[in-house]
LOGU-819535 format. One record per residue (C-alpha): residue in one letter; chain; x, y, z. Coordinates in steps of 0.2 Angstrom, whole numbers. Example, Ala and Ser with C-alpha at 12.3 -4.5 7.8 and 13.67 -1.06 7.14 Angstrom:
2
   residuo   cadena      xx      yy      zz
         A        A      62     -22      39
         S        A      68      -5      36
//
This chain:
633
   residuo   cadena      xx      yy      zz
         M        A       5     354     -76
         A        A      -2     355     -94
         E        A      10     349    -107
         L        A      20     357    -118
         H        A      25     344    -132
         Q        A      14     328    -137
         A        A      30     317    -142
         P        A      33     301    -128
         A        A      46     302    -119
         S        A     -53     194      64
         L        A     -69     196      73
         C        A     -56     196      89
         C        A     -52     211     102
         C        A     -36     212      96
         R        A     -31     212      78
         K        A     -14     197      78
         S        A      -1     203      65
         L        A      -2     193      49
         P        A      11     181      45
         D        A      25     185      34
         S        A      24     179      16
         G        A      34     179       0
         G        A      18     189      -4
         R        A      19     201       8
         C        A      32     215      15
         S        A      32     228      27
         G        A      36     246      27
         D        A      30     264      26
         L        A      17     269      14
         A        A      12     255       4
         R        A       5     249     -14
         P        A      -4     236     -18
         S        A       7     222     -26
         A        A       4     213     -39
         G        A      -2     197     -29
         L        A     -21     194     -25
         G        A     -30     204     -10
         L        A     -22     219       0
         E        A      -4     213       1
         R        A       6     228       2
         C        A      26     231       0
         P        A      36     245       6
         L        A      38     265      -2
         V        A      52     264     -15
         D        A      55     280     -23
         V        A      70     277     -35
         A        A      70     294     -40
         S        A      75     301     -24
         A        A      91     297     -14
         S        A      83     303       2
         N        A      80     292      19
         F        A      62     302      20
         R        A      53     285      29
         S        A      65     289      42
         F        A      60     306      47
         Q        A      44     316      48
         L        A      47     334      40
         R        A      36     345      50
         H        A      41     362      43
         F        A      56     372      32
         H        A      61     389      30
         L        A      70     395      18
         D        A      82     412      18
         L        A      90     417       1
         R        A      96     433      -5
         L        A      95     436     -24
         N        A     108     443     -36
         F        A     104     444     -53
         A        A     124     450     -57
         V        A     130     434     -53
         K        A     116     424     -55
         E        A     115     415     -39
         M        A     104     413     -25
         S        A     112     410      -8
         G        A     108     410      10
         W        A     101     395      21
         L        A      88     380      25
         V        A      81     377      41
         L        A      72     359      42
         D        A      62     355      57
         L        A      61     337      58
         V        A      57     322      69
         P        A      65     304      67
         V        A      52     293      68
         Q        A      65     276      67
         P        A      76     272      81
         G        A      94     270      75
         V        A      95     281      64
         C        A     112     291      63
         S        A     110     299      48
         L        A     100     313      39
         I        A     102     311      18
         L        A      94     323       7
         D        A      92     327      -9
         S        A     104     339     -20
         H        A     113     344     -34
         P        A     130     347     -40
         S        A     124     363     -46
         L        A     122     367     -26
         L        A     135     372     -15
         I        A     137     368       2
         H        A     145     380      15
         S        A     138     371      31
         I        A     128     363      42
         D        A     123     361      59
         C        A     110     356      70
         K        A      99     360      86
         V        A      90     350      99
         P        A      75     359     108
         G        A      74     352     126
         A        A      91     343     128
         G        A      99     355     135
         Q        A     111     362     122
         Q        A     114     380     121
         E        A     122     383     104
         P        A     121     375      86
         V        A     131     359      84
         S        A     141     359      68
         L        A     138     343      59
         T        A     150     334      46
         Y        A     143     331      28
         R        A     147     323      13
         V        A     140     323      -6
         D        A     140     307     -15
         P        A     132     305     -34
         F        A     117     299     -35
         T        A     110     300     -55
         D        A     114     313     -68
         Y        A     100     324     -62
         G        A     104     324     -43
         S        A     116     319     -30
         S        A     115     314     -12
         L        A     118     323       4
         S        A     123     313      18
         I        A     123     322      34
         S        A     129     314      50
         L        A     119     317      66
         P        A     123     318      85
         T        A     117     305      95
         A        A     104     318     104
         A        A      95     319      87
         A        A      93     300      82
         K        A      81     298      96
         P        A      64     295      89
         G        A      51     307      93
         R        A      61     322     100
         A        A      62     337      88
         V        A      78     342      80
         Q        A      81     357      69
         I        A      96     357      55
         T        A     102     372      47
         V        A     111     372      29
         R        A     119     385      22
         Y        A     122     384       2
         T        A     124     394     -11
         T        A     113     387     -30
         T        A     117     394     -48
         D        A     112     387     -64
         G        A     106     370     -58
         P        A      89     364     -68
         A        A      78     371     -57
         I        A      83     388     -57
         W        A      81     398     -75
         W        A      91     416     -73
         L        A      85     426     -89
         D        A      96     440     -94
         S        A      85     456    -101
         E        A      85     452    -119
         L        A      76     435    -115
         T        A      60     443    -106
         C        A      46     451    -114
         G        A      50     467    -110
         Q        A      68     465    -112
         L        A      72     477     -98
         R        A      77     471     -84
         P        A      82     452     -78
         L        A      72     441     -73
         V        A      73     423     -63
         F        A      61     409     -60
         T        A      60     392     -53
         Q        A      54     376     -60
         G        A      53     361     -48
         H        A      42     347     -57
         S        A      47     333     -54
         V        A      64     332     -48
         C        A      73     348     -52
         N        A      69     358     -33
         R        A      84     348     -27
         S        A      94     361     -36
         F        A      86     375     -26
         F        A      87     368     -11
         P        A      93     352      -3
         C        A      77     341       2
         F        A      68     326       4
         D        A      61     329     -17
         T        A      47     316     -18
         P        A      28     318     -18
         A        A      27     307      -4
         V        A      32     319      11
         K        A      21     335      11
         S        A      26     351      24
         T        A      22     367      26
         Y        A      36     383      23
         T        A      41     400      26
         A        A      51     409      16
         T        A      62     427      18
         V        A      68     433      -1
         R        A      81     448       1
         V        A      82     457     -18
         P        A      89     473     -28
         D        A      76     488     -29
         G        A      65     488     -41
         V        A      63     468     -40
         T        A      46     458     -34
         V        A      46     441     -27
         L        A      31     430     -29
         M        A      31     413     -22
         S        A      19     398     -23
         A        A      15     404      -4
         S        A      -4     407       7
         R        A       3     424      15
         S        A      15     436       9
         S        A      23     454      14
         Y        A      34     465       8
         S        A      47     477      19
         K        A      50     491       5
         Q        A      65     497      18
         D        A      74     481      19
         R        A      68     476       1
         V        A      64     459       9
         F        A      49     449       4
         Q        A      41     437      17
         F        A      31     422      12
         S        A      22     407      23
         M        A      12     392      16
         E        A       0     387      28
         F        A      -5     369      18
         P        A       7     355      17
         V        A      14     354      -1
         P        A      29     343      -9
         S        A      47     349     -12
         Y        A      41     350     -32
         L        A      28     365     -27
         V        A      39     376     -19
         A        A      39     388     -34
         L        A      48     406     -34
         V        A      49     420     -49
         A        A      57     436     -48
         G        A      58     452     -59
         E        A      49     467     -65
         L        A      32     462     -61
         Q        A      16     470     -61
         H        A      -3     465     -54
         V        A     -21     468     -59
         D        A     -35     461     -47
         V        A     -46     450     -57
         G        A     -58     442     -42
         P        A     -60     441     -25
         R        A     -47     431     -24
         S        A     -37     430     -40
         R        A     -23     441     -47
         V        A     -15     442     -64
         W        A       3     444     -62
         A        A      15     449     -77
         E        A      28     460     -85
         P        A      20     481     -88
         C        A      21     476    -106
         L        A       8     460    -105
         L        A      -2     464     -92
         S        A     -18     472     -99
         C        A     -19     459    -112
         A        A     -18     446     -99
         V        A     -32     455     -89
         K        A     -42     455    -104
         K        A     -39     439    -110
         L        A     -45     431     -93
         G        A     -56     446     -86
         G        A     -68     439     -72
         S        A     -67     420     -78
         V        A     -55     413     -65
         E        A     -67     416     -51
         R        A     -82     409     -62
         W        A     -72     392     -66
         L        A     -66     392     -47
         G        A     -86     392     -41
         V        A     -89     379     -55
         A        A     -74     367     -47
         E        A     -80     371     -29
         D        A     -99     366     -35
         L        A     -91     348     -40
         F        A     -77     345     -31
         G        A     -80     354     -13
         P        A     -73     370      -5
         Y        A     -56     378     -12
         L        A     -40     375      -1
         W        A     -27     387      -6
         G        A     -35     404      -1
         R        A     -27     413     -16
         C        A     -28     408     -36
         D        A     -15     420     -43
         I        A      -8     417     -61
         V        A       9     423     -65
         F        A      13     424     -85
         L        A      32     421     -90
         P        A      43     423    -106
         P        A      43     411    -118
         S        A      60     403    -110
         F        A      47     397     -97
         P        A      50     376    -101
         I        A      31     371    -103
         V        A      14     379    -105
         A        A       9     378     -87
         M        A      11     374     -67
         E        A       0     371     -57
         N        A      10     380     -42
         P        A      -2     382     -27
         C        A      -8     398     -24
         L        A       3     405     -40
         T        A      -2     396     -56
         F        A      13     399     -67
         I        A       9     401     -87
         I        A      19     403    -103
         A        A      13     420    -110
         S        A      13     414    -128
         I        A      -4     404    -122
         L        A     -11     423    -123
         E        A     -11     422    -142
         S        A     -26     407    -141
         S        A     -41     411    -130
         E        A     -48     394    -130
         F        A     -31     384    -125
         L        A     -29     397    -112
         L        A     -44     394    -105
         I        A     -40     376    -105
         D        A     -24     378     -97
         V        A     -30     390     -83
         I        A     -44     378     -79
         H        A     -33     362     -80
         E        A     -22     371     -68
         I        A     -37     377     -57
         A        A     -39     356     -56
         H        A     -24     352     -50
         G        A     -30     362     -35
         W        A     -40     347     -29
         F        A     -31     334     -39
         G        A     -12     334     -39
         N        A      -8     348     -25
         A        A     -20     342     -11
         V        A     -21     325     -14
         T        A      -4     320     -22
         N        A       3     302     -30
         A        A      16     295     -20
         T        A      29     294     -32
         W        A      31     298     -50
         E        A      27     282     -55
         E        A      10     284     -52
         M        A      11     301     -60
         W        A      -5     298     -69
         L        A     -17     300     -53
         S        A     -10     319     -53
         E        A     -13     322     -73
         G        A     -27     311     -77
         L        A     -39     314     -64
         A        A     -34     334     -66
         T        A     -40     332     -85
         Y        A     -55     324     -82
         A        A     -59     335     -66
         Q        A     -54     349     -82
         R        A     -67     342     -92
         R        A     -81     341     -79
         I        A     -79     360     -76
         T        A     -78     365     -94
         T        A     -95     353     -97
         E        A    -102     364     -85
         A        A     -95     380     -89
         Y        A     -99     380    -108
         G        A    -109     364    -111
         E        A    -104     346    -117
         P        A    -101     351    -137
         F        A     -86     361    -131
         T        A     -77     349    -120
         C        A     -82     334    -133
         L        A     -71     344    -147
         E        A     -58     346    -137
         T        A     -58     329    -129
         V        A     -58     323    -147
         V        A     -43     333    -152
         R        A     -32     327    -136
         L        A     -38     310    -140
         D        A     -33     309    -160
         A        A     -15     316    -154
         L        A     -16     301    -141
         H        A     -20     288    -154
         R        A      -8     295    -166
         Q        A       4     290    -153
         L        A      -1     274    -150
         R        A       0     270    -168
         L        A      18     277    -169
         L        A      25     267    -153
         G        A      15     253    -153
         D        A       3     248    -139
         S        A      18     237    -130
         N        A      29     250    -129
         P        A      32     253    -109
         V        A      32     272    -113
         S        A      15     271    -118
         R        A       6     262    -102
         L        A      -5     272     -88
         Q        A      10     267     -76
         V        A      28     268     -82
         K        A      39     258     -70
         F        A      54     268     -67
         E        A      72     261     -68
         S        A      85     269     -57
         G        A      93     284     -64
         V        A      79     288     -78
         N        A      74     305     -74
         P        A      53     305     -73
         S        A      53     320     -82
         T        A      56     312     -97
         L        A      42     301     -96
         M        A      29     314     -94
         N        A      20     312    -110
         L        A       2     313    -117
         F        A      -4     296    -111
         T        A       0     302     -94
         Y        A     -15     315     -97
         E        A     -27     306    -110
         K        A     -23     288    -102
         G        A     -26     293     -86
         F        A     -41     303     -92
         C        A     -49     289    -101
         F        A     -47     278     -87
         V        A     -56     289     -74
         S        A     -70     293     -87
         Y        A     -72     274     -87
         L        A     -73     273     -68
         S        A     -87     287     -71
         E        A     -95     277     -83
         V        A     -96     262     -72
         S        A    -103     271     -59
         G        A    -119     273     -67
         D        A    -119     290     -63
         V        A    -107     305     -67
         R        A    -115     315     -52
         R        A    -111     300     -39
         F        A     -94     301     -46
         D        A     -92     318     -45
         C        A     -95     316     -28
         F        A     -83     301     -25
         L        A     -71     314     -30
         R        A     -76     327     -19
         V        A     -74     314      -5
         S        A     -58     309     -11
         A        A     -50     326     -14
         H        A     -55     333       4
         A        A     -49     317      13
         H        A     -34     324      20
         T        A     -40     338      27
         D        A     -58     330      33
         T        A     -56     317      43
         F        A     -76     307      48
         D        A     -81     313      62
         L        A     -80     294      71
         S        A     -89     302      85
         T        A    -108     299      75
         W        A    -103     280      72
         S        A    -107     265      84
         T        A     -93     254      92
         F        A     -95     242      78
         Q        A     -91     253      66
         I        A     -77     261      74
         V        A     -69     243      78
         L        A     -71     236      59
         F        A     -63     253      54
         L        A     -46     250      67
         D        A     -46     232      62
         R        A     -44     236      45
         M        A     -31     248      48
         L        A     -21     236      58
         D        A     -22     222      45
         H        A     -12     237      33
         S        A       0     242      46
         P        A      13     247      44
         L        A       6     264      41
         P        A      17     279      35
         H        A      20     291      50
         S        A      12     305      40
         V        A      -4     294      42
         M        A      -2     291      59
         A        A       0     308      65
         S        A     -14     312      56
         L        A     -25     300      63
         S        A     -18     303      82
         D        A     -22     321      78
         S        A     -40     318      73
         Y        A     -44     303      84
         S        A     -35     301     101
         S        A     -43     310     110
         L        A     -59     305     104
         F        A     -53     287     108
         D        A     -48     290     127
         G        A     -65     292     132
         L        A     -73     276     120
         N        A     -72     260     128
         A        A     -58     247     129
         E        A     -64     239     114
         V        A     -60     253     103
         Q        A     -44     260     113
         I        A     -35     245     111
         R        A     -38     244      93
         W        A     -30     262      92
         L        A     -15     256     105
         Q        A     -10     243      96
         M        A     -10     253      77
         V        A       4     264      91
         V        A      15     249      95
         R        A      15     241      79
         N        A      20     259      69
         S        A      33     263      83
         F        A      21     280      84
         Y        A      32     285      99
         P        A      20     302     103
         D        A       6     289     107
         L        A      16     279     120
         P        A      11     287     136
         R        A      -7     281     130
         V        A      -1     264     131
         R        A       7     266     145
         A        A      -9     272     154
         F        A     -20     258     147
         L        A      -9     245     153
         H        A      -8     253     169
         K        A     -26     253     172
         H        A     -32     238     162
         T        A     -29     221     168
         S        A     -37     209     161
         R        A     -32     196     149
         M        A     -39     199     134
         Y        A     -31     217     134
         T        A     -13     215     141
         V        A      -9     200     132
         P        A     -11     205     114
         L        A      -3     223     119
         Y        A      12     215     125
         E        A      15     204     114
         D        A      15     218     100
         L        A      26     227     111
         V        A      39     212     113
         A        A      37     208      94
         G        A      43     226      89
         V        A      56     239      94
         M        A      48     243     111
         K        A      52     226     123
         C        A      61     237     136
         V        A      45     249     138
         A        A      35     233     140
         V        A      48     225     154
         E        A      47     243     163
         I        A      28     242     163
         F        A      26     225     167
         Y        A      37     228     183
         Q        A      27     243     189
         T        A       9     234     188
         Q        A      14     216     191
         R        A       9     215     209
         R        A     -10     222     203
         L        A      -9     205     190
         H        A     -17     190     192
         P        A      -5     176     195
         N        A      -8     166     181
         L        A      -8     181     169
         R        A       7     188     179
         R        A      14     170     172
         T        A       9     172     155
         L        A      17     189     153
         Q        A      32     182     160
         Q        A      32     170     147
         I        A      30     184     132
         L        A      41     195     140
         F        A      57     183     145
         Q        A      54     168     138
         T        A      59     160     155
         S        A      54     166     172
         S        A      50     159     188
         T        A      39     167     201
         N        A      40     167     221
         Q        A      30     159     233
         N        A      19     177     234
         G        A      17     175     216
         S        A      27     191     212
         A        A      40     190     195
         L        A      58     187     200
         P        A      71     191     187
         P        A      72     176     175
         S        A      88     166     176
         S        A      95     151     165
         G        A      89     139     174
         S        A      71     145     177
         T        A      57     134     171
         P        A      42     145     167
         P        A      25     136     175
         Q        A      11     130     162
         E        A      -5     139     162
         P        A     -20     130     159
         T        A     -25     127     141
         A        A     -42     136     147
         A        A     -36     152     152
         V        A     -25     153     136
         A        A     -39     151     126
         T        A     -52     164     132
         S        A     -62     178     124
         S        A     -74     189     127
         P        A     -93     188     119
         G        A     -90     205     112
         G        A     -76     199     102
         A        A     -61     200     113
         A        A     -50     186     111
         G        A     -34     178     116
         T        A     -18     170     107
         T        A     -25     153     104
         A        A     -41     159      99
         T        A     -37     172      85
         I        A     -24     160      79
         A        A     -35     147      75
         L        A     -46     161      67
         R        A     -32     168      56
         D        A     -28     147      52
         V        A     -46     145      46
         N        A     -45     162      36
         V        A     -31     156      26
         S        A     -37     135      22
         A        A     -53     145      16
//
């Protein structure tokens, strides 16, 4: 997004869970703490009232009707969700007072439910830029791993995301126009959502409009039925809520490249086409040479009237740009290239919260200047950079170095609108830091390669089939050290690698299954069952049972134990009884008996507890001893 103003505003087979301490917190997506090493704390987005960590949002659909006469959008939202935490009895979405909820219902596919169930809900105040929509869920909809479909019927009018322009406020002054602007936390007034950049999903939309109105959305596919005056859209790549955008009005287009199209009101179109010409494809080509393939397919641009509140917005597939920028060819060039750069940095790889906004804007600014350097030479880029950095220094002198607003990463307080803290520092301090990292690397081309890998890390996972066992083991061990992980990360890892792990050795499998258990990743729970039914060795069973009991899956561990106990060595059987029941007893045949309050578990030989394999597999005692050595070191 381009700013308009510069004013401030162990080596063991298994990985034991690391001990809790004051410097380590468990949670979902994590950020480094202020302490040493890789200690992490749970993701907190103070700008969102939603309980987004409790659900996986797979997809959503919008069905809207635009009424220009009364300036309102009405219709419904369908959310395809999967609960990822047990005991979740409500769904909380970000909303806004300008958004009127009519009804909410729920369907649970595969639960024997024929008709949607009407749900109760309430709207509570949150901040001056939004509210919270709390929806009570039926028991069938709160089971982890089970898909649920929530439909919200609503109407929205003049919220901060939606700008209705009367005809006199448009460039042509002939027909009204409406557009949305979701950055950073405005789209909660467009549709109820998890309004946080930490959540991405695909979406589809159906938009019904009056005759003569053209609708565009930030989507990778679109179609139009002239007879029904219905536009259909599909975004096949996951995006955060703030990148869902819509514009509707008297709009025409001209193709300016094989994947680029310019849209504008008729009176602006020829000027816009003349100014851009074939440059967009050239810029895309340079960017792809630097940072890898352009993910989004289309790179269309729509020019909006002067009422557009910022210079430009990087809505994927459809960049929004203010028409007044057409008056300056160089600023037009810079701003379009900046939004193109967001296709890699910001849209493809996104900051988790708005406190890290510099990751989006700083990286995009750096990428923008790498593109202009390759396309127009170093002198052009240096001059533009000096202009911006002069403005940065003026702001620093005005505010002072210690002003919180001037920090690279601003700490948000509850209730503060993230948009008000977006300023020149977000862009230029971010650029300076990334530029410094580039210099430290010693080779700008090497740093380009690093950014190329980073920008595609979410879509290109590595081919682990070419790795050695030790490489995979080390990778999984490090991932275990950082568990719990976000459900989206576990889902991505499972999609990419779980079938590969099924065909590899037990040293690899157990590490993956420990990740499954520690992250309560229910979709891969059948793999845990299958592994424990197959493997009856102490070094593989004990770690998994310990993790199952330590988390929310103890009932699963007990069930598997009773199914497999007769195939277990008596010593191992007793150990597992101790883990599962704390106290236990056995009959003369060595089979397990239900625990009783008076039973005393037989003690196992110390040597059996400390057994470990030469290949790095270790039992409880060996692992604890290694951990203690590391801590004391």
